[in-house]
Each structure stands twice: as structure tokens, then as C-alpha cells.
C-alpha positions in Angstrom: 0.0 0.0 0.0 2.9 2.3 0.7 4.2 1.8 -2.8 0.8 2.9 -4.3 0.5 5.8 -2.0 4.1 6.9 -2.9 3.3 6.6 -6.6 0.2 8.7 -6.4 1.9 11.3 -4.3 4.8 11.4 -6.8 2.5 11.9 -9.8 -0.2 14.1 -8.2 1.1 15.5 -5.0 -0.4 15.4 -1.6 -3.6 17.2 -2.7 -4.2 14.8 -5.5 -3.4 11.8 -3.3 -5.9 13.0 -0.7 -8.7 13.0 -3.4 -8.3 9.3 -4.1 -9.8 8.0 -0.8 -7.5 5.1 -1.2 -8.2 2.1 1.2 -6.8 -1.4 1.3 -9.8 -3.8 1.6 -8.0 -7.1 1.5 -4.6 -8.5 0.8 -3.8 -12.2 0.2 0.0 -12.7 0.3 -0.3 -16.4 -0.8 -2.1 -15.4 -4.0 -0.5 -12.0 -4.2 -3.8 -10.3 -4.7 -5.0 -7.0 -3.2 -8.4 -5.4 -3.3 -8.2 -1.6 -3.0 -10.9 1.0 -2.9 -10.7 4.4 -4.5 -13.1 7.1 -5.3 -14.6 6.7 -8.8 -13.5 10.2 -9.7 -9.9 9.3 -9.0 -10.0 5.9 -10.8 -7.8 7.2 -13.7 -5.3 8.7 -11.2 -5.1 5.5 -9.3 -4.7 3.3 -12.4 -2.0 5.6 -13.8 -0.1 5.5 -10.5 -0.3 1.7 -10.4 1.3 1.6 -13.8 4.3 3.5 -12.5 5.2 1.0 -9.8 8.1 -1.1 -10.8 9.7 -1.9 -7.4 8.5 -2.7 -3.9 11.1 -2.9 -1.2 13.8 -2.9 -4.0 12.3 -6.0 -5.6 11.1 -5.8 -9.2 7.3 -6.1 -9.5 4.6 -5.9 -12.2 1.2 -5.0 -11.0 -1.9 -5.9 -13.1 -5.4 -4.7 -12.6 -7.7 -7.8 -12.8 -11.0 -6.2 -12.4 -12.8 -2.9 -11.6 -16.3 -2.7 -10.2 -18.7 -0.2 -8.8 -19.2 -2.2 -5.6 -17.0 -4.5 -3.5 -19.7 -7.2 -3.6 -19.8 -7.1 -7.4 -16.0 -7.2 -7.6 -15.8 -10.4 -5.6 -18.5 -11.9 -7.7 -16.6 -11.1 -10.9 -13.3 -12.3 -9.5 -14.7 -15.7 -8.6 -16.0 -16.4 -12.1 
């Protein structure tokens, strides 16, 4: 989550980052999956910031967005199918 917050701050500053409403809903380290919540008005900012993350704790990473949904319930439904 720190990597994402830092990426948003780097691209959009503190003011832009504060508009995202970024929240970690769930993280599964075994599957390496995270569910994050962001304001729908900041979705493009969040996606752009995710694309800039190439390292976490000095380890190379590639982050992929698997699904986007209007609600958490619908997101889990889409991920399970």
C-alpha cells in the first residue's frame, strides 16, 4: 500500500493523493492479490499510479489490474467467475 501511496503522491502531489480516498480492503499474500478501494472520480489517477510501480522494497514487480467494479460485492462476484 505504501508503494501505491508513494506513486500517487509522486504523480499528483499530496492534494491529488488526498482526493483518491485510497483504502486497502484485503490483501492475500499467498495469491499476491490485493483489493483496493478508490473514489470513482480518482480511478484514472489510481490506475496511472499503479502503472508506474516497478519496485516494492527494492524487488522488481509488475502490478496488473484484474477487475474494476462499482461495488466491492460485485467485484468479488466477478473475481470468482
